[in-house]
LUMMARSE-239983 format. One record per atom (N, C-alpha, C): residue in three letters; x, y, z. Coordinates in steps of 0.001 Angstrom, whole numbers, padded with zeros to 6 digits, always signed. Layout:
alaXYZ
...
***
This chain:
met-013315+016259-052314
met-014326+015401-051154
met-014839+016297-051536
pro-016322+016140-050892
pro-016799+016811-050398
pro-016838+016841-048651
gln-017469+017386-047520
gln-017016+018033-046509
gln-017707+016921-045573
gly-018956+016453-045860
gly-018927+015224-045824
gly-017856+013760-045537
ala-017911+013376-046524
ala-016997+012785-046825
ala-015339+012907-045517
arg-015034+013899-046102
arg-013978+014423-045115
arg-014001+013899-043881
asp-015229+014659-043399
asp-015556+014407-041421
asp-015440+012487-041504
gly-016711+011330-042477
gly-016408+010379-042118
gly-015461+009736-042431
leu-014288+010386-043583
leu-012877+010100-043470
leu-012214+009733-041884
arg-011820+011053-041657
arg-011866+011242-039801
arg-012138+010120-038703
leu-013373+010199-039229
leu-014481+009995-038414
leu-013830+007868-037848
asp-013342+007101-039892
asp-013269+006068-040039
asp-012217+005932-039158
thr-010973+006491-038905
thr-009571+006204-038809
thr-009362+007135-037778
ala-009706+007555-037333
ala-009951+008385-035650
ala-009510+006715-034694
ala-008776+006909-033877
ala-007874+005635-032792
ala-009827+005677-031715
thr-009629+004117-031446
thr-010734+004255-030911
thr-010048+003183-029317
val-011123+002516-028619
val-010660+001701-028076
val-010005+000272-028241
ala-010381-000207-029023
ala-010480-001406-029514
ala-008702-001099-030510
ser-008628-000088-031087
ser-007502+000481-031815
ser-006272-000147-030635
leu-006584+000969-029645
leu-005651+001050-028432
leu-005406+000282-027987
leu-005962-000890-027562
leu-005814-002220-027272
leu-004568-003156-028003
arg-005020-003291-029254
arg-004020-003303-030182
arg-002517-002931-030486
glu-002193-002136-029913
glu-001320-001363-030157
glu-000174-002152-028742
pro+001270-002609-029386
pro+001689-003168-028806
pro+002812-001928-027542
gly+002940-002938-027142
gly+004126-002712-025645
gly+004005-003543-024676
leu+002009-003874-023935
leu+001216-003405-022773
leu+001149-004769-022814
pro+000626-005605-021834
pro-000101-006441-021702
pro-001683-005944-022078
pro-002735-006611-022679
pro-004061-005662-022605
pro-004843-005350-021559
met-004569-006227-020257
met-004767-005813-019393
met-004459-003909-018929
glu-003278-004524-018526
glu-002601-003221-018288
glu-003266-001839-018820
ser-003278-002308-020342
ser-003910-001302-022047
ser-005292-001083-020987
arg-005847-001670-020643
arg-007073-001808-020048
arg-007704-000959-018661
ile-006536-000945-018239
ile-006154+000003-016418
ile-006957+001013-017067
leu-004847+001511-017734
leu-004897+002820-018012
leu-005708+003361-019207
leu-006909+002509-019877
leu-008156+003228-021166
leu-008690+003898-019963
ser-009543+003152-019221
ser-010487+002341-017957
ser-010430+003964-017257
his-009157+004561-016584
his-008631+005476-016073
his-008554+006569-016766
val-008053+006904-017847
val-008444+007668-018996
val-009640+008344-019675
leu-010479+007241-019773
leu-012090+007669-020564
leu-013251+008184-018812
gly-012498+007422-018106
gly-013641+007278-016637
gly-014926+006397-016764
trp-014256+004962-017743
trp-015389+004524-018742
trp-014685+003108-017179
thr-015755+002101-017655
thr-016274+001398-016537
thr-015796+000248-017594
arg-014729-001058-017444
arg-014754-002421-017925
arg-015467-002249-018416
thr-017037-002347-018520
thr-017838-002676-019284
thr-017848-001739-020118
gln-018360-000447-020433
gln-018515+000184-020736
gln-016537+000214-022160
leu-015628+000064-022000
leu-014481-000379-022616
leu-015260-001213-023705
ile-016291-003222-023492
ile-016344-003348-024027
ile-017495-003147-024595
thr-018615-002330-024082
thr-019406-001792-025766
thr-018882-000548-025848
arg-018306-000121-025755
arg-018046+001156-026388
arg-016081+001058-027596
asp-016754+000155-028160
asp-014469+000030-028175
asp-014390+000346-029162
arg-015573+000713-029713
arg-015483+001167-031708
arg-015502+002307-032153
glu-016118+003789-030310
glu-016493+004580-030754
glu-014935+005744-031282
pro-015381+006520-031376
pro-014098+007289-032026
pro-013078+008138-030610
leu-012343+008382-030122
leu-011878+008972-029195
leu-011107+010462-029875
ala-011727+011451-028593
ala-010999+012393-028793
ala-009540+012669-029334
pro-009408+013269-029887
pro-007625+013219-030092
pro-006851+013246-028579
glu-007189+014396-027858
glu-006290+014814-026599
glu-006896+014009-025507
thr-007733+013321-025942
thr-007293+011823-024495
thr-006983+010731-025163
val-006670+010069-026495
val-005774+009642-027296
val-004543+010172-027259
ala-004122+011203-026716
ala-002108+011580-026287
ala-002119+011433-025232
ile-003416+011486-024014
ile-003080+010999-022561
ile-002984+009894-022549
tyr-003710+008985-022665
tyr-003282+007313-022766
tyr-001772+007003-023496
arg-001420+007589-024619
arg-000266+007406-025081
arg+000708+007507-024200
ala+000418+008642-023795
ala+001841+009585-022954
ala+002071+008543-021634
leu+000610+008010-021550
leu+001144+007306-019818
leu+001700+005723-020253
his+000894+005123-021860
his+001334+003895-022231
his+002214+003663-021868
ala+003102+004755-022390
ala+004946+004712-023117
ala+005484+005554-021572
arg+005048+005606-020700
arg+005031+005459-019078
arg+005327+004045-018439
arg+004456+003720-018828
arg+004456+002127-018613
arg+005300+001238-019158
val+005561+001611-020398
val+006083+000941-020952
val+007709+000926-020091
ala+007797+002169-020565
ala+009430+002744-018881
ala+009337+002227-017732
gly+008209+000971-017290
gly+008281+000300-016580
gly+007716+001645-015033
glu+007094+002368-015085
glu+006813+002952-013979
glu+005567+002681-013891
pro+005340+002125-012087
pro+003620+000961-011882
pro+002952+001841-012125
ile+001889+001478-012381
ile+000729+001158-012687
ile-000099+002214-011591
ala+000311+002193-010675
ala-000670+002264-009161
ala-000029+004150-009467
tyr+000759+004592-009572
tyr+001355+005681-009665
tyr+000933+006328-011177
leu+000656+005817-012277
leu-000095+006222-013579
leu-001756+006964-012614
thr-001860+005770-012686
thr-003027+005812-011867
thr-003642+006865-010388
gly-002897+006874-009529
gly-002727+007573-008592
gly-003467+006801-007255
thr-004067+005803-007968
thr-004911+004499-006738
thr-004481+003374-006483
arg-004616+002358-005768
arg-004753+001025-005525
arg-005944+001141-004354
glu-005997-000020-004906
glu-007330-000752-003756
glu-006176-002155-002975
phe-006929-001643-001886
phe-006555-002576-000343
phe-007575-002796-000266
phe-007578-004125+000753
phe-008344-005017+001962
phe-009924-004409+001161
gly-010241-003851-000219
gly-011273-003272-000071
gly-011342-002073-000355
leu-010788-001319+000329
leu-010737+000323+000405
leu-009724+000555-000877
thr-010445+001711-002268
thr-009353+002492-003176
thr-008945+003627-002051
leu-007026+003594-002246
leu-006408+004235-001820
leu-005472+005437-002733
thr-005844+007112-002253
thr-004065+007700-002731
thr-003324+007137-002817
val-001995+006876-004017
val-001160+006298-003920
val-000165+008080-004589
asp+001402+007874-004509
asp+001650+008484-005264
asp+003363+008434-005059
pro+004451+008286-006142
pro+005678+008311-005512
pro+006209+008156-004082
ser+005629+009319-002783
ser+006224+009455-002138
ser+005953+008080-000770
val+005107+006868-001112
val+004338+006514-000300
val+004843+005336-001337
leu+004651+004039-000689
leu+004749+002856-001056
leu+003882+002240-002156
ile+003494+001636-002762
ile+002696+000482-003092
ile+001754-000424-002659
pro+000109-000190-002000
pro+000160-001239-001185
pro+000026-002382-001881
arg+000666-003893-000993
arg+000790-005041-001969
arg-000344-005978-001099
pro-000623-006760-002163
pro-001923-007823-001518
pro-001047-008458-000480
glu+000386-008604-000372
glu+000848-010001+000774
glu+000097-008998+002161
thr+000479-007444+002393
thr+000364-006961+003160
thr-001757-007158+004021
glu-001917-007810+002990
glu-003266-007685+003721
glu-003197-008304+004752
leu-002406-009867+005291
leu-002362-010138+005852
leu-001904-010515+007373
val-001643-009061+007733
val-000807-008121+008462
val-002686-007655+009261
val-003319-007219+008281
val-004792-006410+009018
val-005189-008111+009269
glu-005255-009289+008499
glu-006480-010036+008601
glu-005752-010556+009836
leu-004650-010841+010187
leu-003690-011252+011757
leu-004354-010709+012709
ala-004232-008951+012363
ala-005025-007554+013032
ala-006037-008326+013994
leu-006930-007978+012993
leu-008363-008021+012855
leu-009272-009484+014289
ala-008156-010433+013871
ala-008495-011948+014351
ala-008398-011503+015879
arg-006907-010683+016092
arg-006696-009879+017762
arg-007009-009589+018206
leu-008100-009097+017773
leu-008773-007544+018115
leu-010525-007975+018288
ala-010685-009347+017713
ala-011922-010010+018303
ala-011854-009939+019916
gly-013416-009557+019999
gly-013711-009583+021154
gly-013202-008765+022347
arg-012166-007793+022030
arg-011740-006828+022750
arg-012461-005273+021682
pro-012723-004674+022715
pro-014051-003761+022921
pro-013152-002256+023190
ala-013572-001353+022025
ala-012686-000393+021324
ala-010845-000425+021579
pro-010800-001243+020672
pro-009201-001256+021182
pro-008282-000199+020562
arg-006868-000507+021002
arg-006229+000817+020514
arg-005261+000217+020135
val-005184+001052+018983
val-003811+000557+017695
val-002815+001167+017095
leu-001801+001272+016845
leu-000373+001725+016918
leu+000259+001231+015580
asp+000107+001755+014299
asp+000542+001331+012815
asp+001757+002741+012955
leu+003232+001474+013045
leu+003659+002388+012950
leu+005258+002239+010957
gly+005327+003443+010762
gly+005739+003486+009612
gly+004142+003025+008416
thr+003681+004252+008488
thr+001860+004073+007876
thr+001991+004401+006362
gly+003045+005127+006091
gly+003082+005082+004453
gly+001527+005891+003992
ser+000906+004896+003362
ser-000474+005650+002475
ser-001521+005646+003484
gly-001346+004516+004604
gly-002103+004628+005651
gly-003338+003303+005411
ala-002544+002627+004636
ala-003085+001339+004386
ala-003066+000304+005567
ile-002603+000257+006060
ile-003475-001210+007399
ile-003571-000071+008454
ala-003498+001083+009090
ala-004266+001456+009615
ala-005677+002056+009104
leu-005624+002311+007896
leu-006876+002582+007756
leu-007828+001350+007380
ala-007533+000541+007361
ala-008125-000728+007137
ala-008907-001444+007968
ile-008500-001355+009179
ile-008223-001540+010203
ile-008950-000963+010981
ala-009027+000631+010476
ala-010080+001172+011011
ala-011578+000943+010273
his-011389+000851+009349
his-012809+000785+008699
his-013660-000824+009131
cys-012641-001754+009398
cys-013165-002684+009749
cys-013679-003286+011248
arg-012794-001931+012182
arg-013685-001663+013280
arg-013494-000111+013818
pro-014897+000172+013645
pro-015251+001333+014030
pro-015129+001606+015507
asp-014688+000901+016070
asp-015003+001822+017681
asp-013549+001550+018284
ala-012488+001402+017244
ala-011274+000858+017421
ala-010488+002624+017719
his-009699+002586+018297
his-008652+004098+018535
his-007654+003819+017784
val-006948+004575+016855
val-006280+004032+015669
val-004762+004884+016029
val-003824+004603+016450
val-002750+006165+016232
val-002051+005222+014847
ala-001304+006629+013738
ala-000667+005860+012486
ala+000783+007395+013070
leu+001893+006458+012556
leu+003414+007691+012144
leu+003901+006878+011604
asp+004585+008042+011247
asp+005170+008003+009684
asp+005904+009469+010015
arg+007899+009152+009755
arg+008586+010461+009643
arg+008021+011358+008335
ser+007745+010481+007565
ser+007851+011166+005786
ser+006875+012763+006019
ala+006980+014007+006349
ala+005908+014683+006439
ala+004909+013867+004970
lys+005180+013649+003923
lys+004300+013585+002528
lys+003695+012641+002613
ala+003960+011738+003329
ala+003670+010478+003579
ala+002202+010723+003738
leu+002593+011226+005204
leu+001013+011667+005865
leu+000345+012434+005101
gly+000742+012930+004557
gly-000193+014224+003495
gly-000998+013029+002681
val-000802+012187+002464
val-001286+011056+000989
val-002326+010502+002672
ala-001897+009963+003724
ala-002294+009241+004307
ala-003490+009953+004691
gln-003757+011325+004852
gln-004695+011929+005442
gln-005413+012165+004416
lys-005334+012644+003063
lys-006433+012505+002326
lys-007326+011058+002046
asn-006064+010000+002248
asn-007340+008895+001932
asn-008320+008643+003407
ala-007584+008986+004487
ala-008472+009180+005723
ala-010045+009793+005263
arg-009789+011104+004618
arg-010585+012065+004545
arg-011627+011198+003562
gly-010580+010967+002447
gly-012017+010436+001459
gly-012543+009295+001333
leu-012062+008566+002797
leu-012902+007040+003438
leu-013253+007437+004211
gly-014095+008683+004678
gly-014508+009191+005778
gly-014121+008266+007166
leu-012986+008343+007227
leu-011707+007694+008351
leu-011229+008591+009364
asp-011751+009769+008439
asp-010738+010980+009124
asp-010824+011030+010765
ala-011648+010392+011240
ala-012332+010434+012621
ala-011490+010327+013435
ala-011496+008258+012760
ala-010423+007349+013537
ala-009739+007047+013438
val-008399+007785+012682
val-006926+007542+012672
val-006328+008995+013016
thr-005482+008746+014033
thr-004810+009748+014417
thr-003550+010051+013780
phe-003252+010695+013200
phe-002091+010441+012340
phe-000563+012086+012944
val+000429+010684+013120
val+001548+011584+014174
val+002981+011533+013379
ala+003444+012978+013478
ala+004294+012734+012379
ala+006185+012244+013339
ser+006316+010892+012975
ser+007159+010414+014444
ser+008543+009749+013535
asp+009329+009684+014269
asp+010494+008237+013596
asp+010286+007144+014605
trp+009549+006602+014455
trp+008908+005286+015089
trp+008528+005595+016455
tyr+009512+005483+017882
tyr+007875+005656+018490
tyr+008500+006805+018672
ala+009522+007626+018890
ala+010437+008619+019309
ala+009091+010164+019504
ala+008140+009983+019017
ala+006504+011391+019550
ala+005484+011118+020230
leu+005898+010066+020457
leu+004386+009179+021608
leu+005077+009498+023016
gln+004407+010021+023340
gln+004695+011011+025403
gln+004447+009900+025770
thr+005602+009618+027019
thr+005527+008385+027616
thr+004460+007576+028620
asn+003496+008875+028864
asn+002234+008384+029996
asn+001280+008024+028946
ile+001499+007818+027902
ile+000364+007531+026238
ile-000148+006041+027099
ala-001275+006004+026908
ala-002361+004339+027443
ala-001331+003518+026301
pro-001240+002189+027113
pro-000840+001470+025954
pro-001777+001050+025171
phe-000985+000072+024275
phe-001465-000202+022801
phe-002118-002130+022414
asp-003695-002068+022528
asp-003614-003626+022426
asp-002606-004288+021418
leu-002424-003295+020620
leu-002339-003860+019012
leu-000625-002809+018375
ile-000105-003773+018513
ile+001288-003065+017286
ile+001457-003456+015746
val+000964-002882+014964
val+001339-002745+013437
val+002714-002180+012558
ser+003600-003312+011477
ser+004564-002853+011623
ser+004554-003159+009771
asn+004566-002855+008613
asn+005301-003010+007744
asn+006651-002078+007507
pro+008074-002648+007636
pro+008788-001267+007992
pro+009512-001683+007382
pro+010316-000937+006475
pro+011268-001335+005534
pro+012037-002133+006124
tyr+012555-003550+004965
tyr+013162-004624+005574
tyr+014104-004900+004255
ile+014388-004470+003254
ile+015614-004777+002165
ile+016281-004311+002670
val+017295-005272+002458
val+018610-005289+002810
val+019615-003957+001786
ser+020141-003312+002076
ser+020927-002361+001463
ser+021609-002636+000093
gly+021619-002524-000484
gly+022347-002758-002925
gly+021656-004224-002784
asp+020503-004449-002283
asp+020088-005746-002865
asp+019669-005496-003966
glu+019749-006422-004760
glu+019111-006411-006191
glu+017935-005704-006935
his+017001-005947-006261
his+015919-006015-006117
his+015209-004225-006130
leu+015810-003791-005438
leu+016030-002368-005280
leu+016328-001356-006720
ser+016735-001917-007222
ser+017254-001330-008649
ser+016369-002405-009992
gln+015132-002924-009505
gln+014717-003716-010749
gln+012878-003673-010850
gly+012018-003170-011562
gly+010442-003267-011496
gly+010116-002215-010739
asp+008971-002448-010032
asp+008159-001290-009416
asp+009319-000380-008691
leu+009889-001211-007311
leu+010933-000933-006530
leu+011388+000101-007227
arg+011299+000513-008377
arg+012411+001485-008393
arg+011754+002917-008928
phe+010747+002938-009184
phe+010179+004049-008883
phe+009432+004244-006963
glu+009427+003936-006422
glu+009105+003436-004996
glu+009693+004418-004036
pro+009803+004650-003192
pro+010821+005337-001757
pro+011549+004889-001262
val+012881+004971-000975
val+014091+004248-000909
val+013662+003335+000281
asp+013754+004678+001400
asp+013358+004707+002159
asp+012127+004276+003017
ala+011717+003603+002479
ala+010319+003649+003256
ala+010799+001794+002294
leu+011882+001067+001720
leu+011587+000019+001777
leu+013659-000739+001996
thr+014152+000539+002297
thr+015566-000270+002867
thr+015935+000421+004089
asp+016917-000266+005027
asp+016850+000749+006469
asp+018416+001310+006153
his+018772+000470+005156
his+020413+001385+004542
his+021488+000593+005353
ala+020907-001077+005993
ala+021726-001829+006696
ala+021202-002734+006505
asp+021464-003490+007126
asp+021006-005258+007249
asp+019595-005809+007053
gly+018554-004642+006666
gly+017789-005235+006951
gly+016462-005108+008184
leu+017094-005423+009487
leu+016291-005466+010310
leu+016925-004022+011173
ala+017609-003371+010786
ala+017098-001931+011863
ala+016475-001261+012157
ala+015403-001174+011514
ala+013760-000478+011867
ala+013021-002341+012595
leu+013234-003270+012447
leu+012871-004083+012596
leu+012918-004217+014477
arg+014703-004106+014622
arg+015208-004219+016032
arg+014708-003319+016705
thr+014181-001905+016485
thr+013681-000632+016615
thr+012062-001420+017545
ile+011325-001548+016203
ile+010145-001523+016806
ile+009750-003070+017551
val+011138-004280+017559
val+010140-005367+018616
val+010613-004701+019899
ala+011866-003926+020379
ala+012607-003512+021691
ala+011892-002417+021830
gly+011017-001131+021393
gly+010232-001105+022180
gly+008942-001034+022090
ala+008268-002075+021718
ala+006546-002306+021906
ala+006315-002993+022991
thr+007609-003646+023704
thr+006676-004593+024953
thr+006764-002959+026026
ser+006958-002175+026167
ser+006609-000838+026596
ser+005552-000277+026545
arg+004994-000803+025756
arg+003908+000073+025304
arg+002771-000898+024781
leu+002804-002019+025305
leu+002198-002933+025032
leu+001742-003581+026326
pro+000261-003644+026452
pro+000083-004447+028084
pro+000313-005877+027722
pro-000465-006702+029231
pro-000700-008482+029398
pro-001364-008251+028117
asp-001267-009584+027484
asp-001944-009906+026003
asp-001732-008843+024988
gly-000782-008111+024766
gly-001331-007217+023663
gly-000266-007498+023025
trp-000145-007799+021480
trp+000256-007995+020577
trp+000890-007506+019858
leu+001992-007671+018872
leu+003166-007161+017762
leu+003085-008373+016285
leu+002377-007033+015859
leu+002344-008297+014638
leu+003699-006822+013587
cys+004753-007753+012777
cys+005628-007181+011713
cys+005879-008134+010300
glu+005106-007184+009644
glu+005598-008015+007790
glu+007283-007343+008176
his+007702-008726+006916
his+009454-008393+006583
his+009675-009024+005921
gly+010878-009725+005459
gly+011328-010101+003502
gly+011143-011374+004046
tyr+010897-011916+002229
tyr+011253-013714+002757
tyr+012065-014377+003809
his+012524-014394+003838
his+014383-014768+004459
his+014504-013865+005856
gln+013689-013897+006961
gln+013902-013042+007715
gln+012551-013201+009048
ser+012036-014680+008381
ser+010897-014385+009855
ser+012023-015387+011017
ala+012735-016014+010711
ala+013648-016660+012318
ala+014438-015432+012591
asp+014531-014395+012137
asp+015662-013117+012728
asp+014576-012502+013708
val+013329-012502+013075
val+012599-011632+013491
val+011934-012558+014534
arg+011641-013514+014600
arg+010971-014292+016322
arg+012288-014504+016827
ala+013157-014271+016949
ala+015063-014226+017244
ala+014083-013058+018124
leu+013691-012122+017173
leu+014058-010415+017882
leu+013384-010664+019386
cys+011446-011406+018609
cys+010325-010822+019571
cys+010788-012112+021180
leu+011918-013192+020826
leu+011641-014298+021687
leu+012675-013747+022896
ala+013781-012569+022249
ala+015341-012074+023127
ala+013993-010925+023633
ala+012848-009993+023174
ala+012114-009092+024041
ala+011262-009839+025275
gly+011132-010239+025100
gly+010493-011401+025956
gly+009016-011471+026092
phe+008370-011730+024401
phe+007218-012267+023924
phe+006998-013550+023833
ala+005945-013569+024014
ala+005256-015027+023714
ala+003955-015516+023051
asp+003717-016807+022270
asp+003446-016757+021311
asp+003803-017175+020288
val+005348-016723+020016
val+005738-015825+018424
val+005684-017056+017411
phe+004767-016707+016536
phe+004612-016972+014899
phe+005253-016501+014035
ser+005137-017409+013408
ser+005302-016314+011717
ser+004071-017298+010763
glu+003758-016430+010093
glu+002196-017125+008884
glu+002646-016603+007442
arg+002421-017439+006916
arg+002538-017585+005489
arg+001741-017060+004770
asp+001806-016081+003117
asp+001286-015107+003198
asp+000943-016625+001771
leu+000240-015500+000299
leu-000585-016730-000095
leu+000494-017289-001353
ala+001783-016772-001313
ala+002666-017281-002478
ala+003345-018342-000931
gly+003436-018706+000087
gly+003765-019210+000505
gly+004898-019099+001541
ile+005583-018032+001622
ile+006201-017340+002375
ile+005670-016740+003238
glu+007144-016946+004961
glu+006636-016367+005637
glu+006984-014935+006026
arg+005400-014504+006150
arg+005556-012733+005744
arg+005581-012037+007151
val+004753-012375+008148
val+004351-011436+008938
val+005052-012173+010688
thr+005258-011672+010851
thr+006247-012731+012401
thr+005400-011787+013726
gly+004827-012405+014849
gly+004263-011411+015223
gly+004553-013046+016839
gly+003776-011482+018550
gly+004566-012508+019407
gly+003326-010993+020556
arg+002785-012377+021446
arg+001833-011548+022682
arg+003048-011146+023769
arg+002457-010235+024200
arg+003580-009255+025455
arg+002544-010371+026762
val+003783-010760+027709
val+002940-011744+028998
val+003476-010939+029652
***
């Protein structure tokens, strides 16, 4: 066979975007996300260039990621990014993957910061920095302090802050909840948190994406309320009158968290539902 014919045969049989999308195992949308990540192509390019032969090494990288996804590994960890409140964040297995329902915390926070000049905000258990950075992005005049006891998580959050140009807007502190905060620090106008709230031994911890996420960020290894008790109990001494506390919690915990807030002396205690209709965030105002 002439050389040209052999070259032509290789081109005809080379993998393309179109052929890879036909391979079984994943929904087409997930395959497109992985291909876009590997190739550095936009969704439009995947469509307009779907029959171009791809380099064998590129195909190998894609198929390795494809196999990991089929095995259950979260796409956010495979691509290393996740969008949250319009921001593209770096994520890895040392932090939780930011979820759409947590955007409700940011929305409620921004509503309560409206009209407050240069507000002070505390984010407890910041993880990837999602909540703190979203607030700082939307309120450039805010002074945001973000705590986490995980050095690896803080590293991810600081990387995200630098990538978004928000490293001067957020102060990151290694702390087990309030422990590292100085007692004479100025009060915060708002305290927010998405703490570990899954009950120890819950079956969901061994299912889906949660199998790959940091367990200490998911469960308190107790009844699911241990971290929330600490957060609520310590909030009143760090908030001024009319300062707010907002906490994300599990689908069945709203009544318990409202009771904690009421017992701590908070007023205007409420629970807000997420887009799925689940009471997802509970908060209250210090009197």
